[in-house]
C-alpha positions in Angstrom: -0.1 0.1 0.0 1.5 3.5 -1.0 1.0 6.1 1.7 -0.6 9.2 0.7 1.7 11.1 3.0 3.7 14.1 1.4 7.5 14.1 1.6 7.6 16.6 4.1 5.2 14.4 6.3 7.7 11.6 5.8 10.6 13.5 7.1 8.8 14.8 10.1 8.3 11.2 11.0 11.6 10.2 11.0 12.7 8.7 14.4 9.0 8.3 15.3 7.9 4.5 16.7 7.1 2.3 13.6 3.8 1.4 15.3 2.7 4.9 15.3 4.0 5.5 11.8 1.6 2.7 10.5 -1.2 4.4 12.6 -0.3 8.0 11.0 -0.3 6.4 7.7 -3.6 4.2 8.0 -5.6 7.6 9.3 -4.2 9.4 6.6 -6.2 7.4 4.1 -9.4 8.4 5.9 -8.9 12.0 6.8 -6.6 14.9 5.1 -3.9 16.3 7.8 -0.2 17.0 7.8 2.4 16.3 10.2 3.5 19.0 12.1 6.1 17.4 14.4 7.4 14.0 15.6 10.8 13.9 17.4 11.8 16.5 19.5 15.1 17.5 20.9 15.3 18.2 24.6 16.1 21.9 23.7 12.8 22.5 21.5 11.2 20.8 24.4 12.5 23.3 26.9 11.7 26.2 24.7 8.1 24.9 24.3 7.6 24.5 28.1 9.1 28.0 28.4 6.3 29.5 26.2 3.5 27.7 27.6 3.1 25.5 24.5 3.8 22.5 26.6 3.9 21.5 30.3 6.4 18.8 30.7 10.2 18.3 30.0 9.1 14.4 30.0 7.2 14.7 26.6 6.9 11.5 24.4 8.0 13.5 21.4 11.6 13.0 23.3 11.5 9.5 22.5 9.6 9.2 19.1 6.3 8.2 20.8 4.3 11.3 19.9 3.3 13.3 17.0 1.5 16.6 16.5 -1.0 16.6 13.4 -2.9 19.3 11.8 -5.8 18.9 9.7 -5.2 20.0 5.9 -7.7 21.3 3.4 -5.7 20.7 0.1 -6.6 23.2 -2.6 -5.4 21.1 -5.0 -1.9 21.7 -5.5 -0.8 19.2 -2.9 1.1 21.7 -1.1 0.2 23.0 2.3 0.0 26.7 2.7 -1.5 29.5 4.6 -5.3 29.0 4.8 -5.2 25.0 4.2 -3.8 23.9 7.6 -6.7 24.1 10.2 -6.8 24.3 13.8 -10.4 24.2 15.1 -11.8 21.7 17.4 -14.3 20.1 15.1 -11.8 19.4 12.6 -9.3 18.0 15.2 -11.9 15.5 16.1 -12.6 14.4 12.9 -8.7 13.6 12.7 -8.6 12.1 16.2 -11.5 9.6 15.0 -9.7 8.5 11.9 -6.6 8.2 14.2 -8.5 6.1 16.9 -10.0 4.0 14.3 -6.6 3.4 12.8 -5.0 2.5 16.0 -7.9 0.0 16.7 -7.2 -1.4 13.5 -3.5 -1.6 13.8 -3.9 -3.0 17.6 -1.9 0.1 18.6 -2.4 1.7 21.8 -3.1 5.3 21.2 -3.8 8.1 23.4 -5.1 11.7 22.1 -4.3 14.8 23.8 -7.5 16.3 23.1 -9.0 13.8 25.7 -6.9 15.3 28.3 -9.1 17.4 31.0 -6.2 19.5 32.2 -4.3 20.6 29.3 -6.4 19.3 26.0 -3.9 19.2 23.1 -5.6 18.8 19.7 -2.9 18.0 17.7 -1.1 15.7 19.8 -1.2 11.8 19.6 0.6 9.5 21.4 1.4 5.9 22.1 0.1 4.7 25.4 2.8 4.7 28.2 1.5 1.3 29.8 2.0 -0.7 26.2 5.2 1.4 25.0 6.8 2.5 28.0 
């Protein structure tokens, strides 16, 4: 099966756990989205905490167990541009439904940051710590 992921998405999945990559690839068949970020350096994580975009220095991004995704409305040119990437919650929920369905089909334990009560994070998906320590 050929993945509909863009080359830029594949680059951003470098270093991400193969089970999570499989889920992302399968979900992309159902919903249009781009990969915003996968593996992070400790320095980047520290900057994100400093500006309030993250609350932990123990992010699953540091180990390749998390990705951030954004809904993408392709205008037909196949290139994400301003106006095509969307962050609103209704579309994030559609993307989450596709990711959760893909995870179930692949037998992968997945957590969506949008389900977190204390700090909902719509773009964030990670492998469950219990199954992927």
